[in-house]
N, C-alpha and C positions, 0 to 999 in steps of 0.2 A: 395896835389898833387893827381889830378885827373887822374884815371885810366879807359879805355874802356877794358872790358873783354868780350870776344865772346866765346859762349859754345856750342859746336856742339856735334852732337849724337843724341839719343832718348831724347829730351828735351821738346818738346812741346805736350801738352796734359796730362803732367804727375804731375803737380803743380808744377813747377820750378820755376815760376814767383813768386807765394806766398810763397815758401821756400826761395828764395832769399831776398825776404823783411823781413821776420823772421830774416834770418842769417845778414843781413846787420844793421838791427836795433838792435839786440841784440850787435853787434860791434860796435854800435855809429857811424855808417858811414852813410854819405849823398848821394844822388843819385837817381838814378831810374834804372828801368829792363823794357825790351819789348821784344815779338817775333818777329824775322824777318821772311820775306816771304819765305827765303832759309831753313827753318825749324830749325834754329839756335836761341839762346836766346841772347840778348844783355843787358850789365850792364855798366852804367856810376856809379863809385863811386869816392869818397874823404874823405879821412881823415887821421889820422897817418897812416904811413908805416907799422907798425906791424899789425894793423887791416886790412889794404888793403893785406897784404900778406896772413893772417888767411883766410878771405875771399875769395881769389882766390884759397887756399889750400882746403876749403870747398865746391869749386864747382867743385873740380875734382871727387868727389862722387855726389853730389847733392841730392834730395830727393830719397827715396827707391825706386820708379819706372822708374827713370831717368836710361839712359845708357847713359853716357859720353865717348864721344870719343876723344875730344881733347878741351882744354881751352887755349885760347891766349890772350895776354894783349899787350897793347898799350898805351902810355901818351895820355891824353885827356884835353890837356892845354886849347884848344880853346872852351871847353862845359861850358857851364852855368849849374852849378849844383844846384840844389834847396836845401833847408834847409829840412832837414827829409829825408827820402827815400819813393819812390811812384812807383806803377805798373802803366806803361803808356800802352796805346793802339798798338795794333802790327802795324808795319812798313812795 
């Protein structure tokens, strides 16, 4: 089950993408993370539901320098998810 997660707040320039890569790999999830032009971070993840929900819960806090205001999720059924987890360029 692929899921799109959008994290809003002070989440760019604080190591959020590198942190997300570490968390996703620790949970055995596949997918990617990137910064968006509006200042948010976008993550597409795929894996077992328990691990997906754990990742979303971790995103509420993020790395220590982040200030997360909102985390929203939506299905990402049409998204092609790579094996492993990668950091992508900003969009």
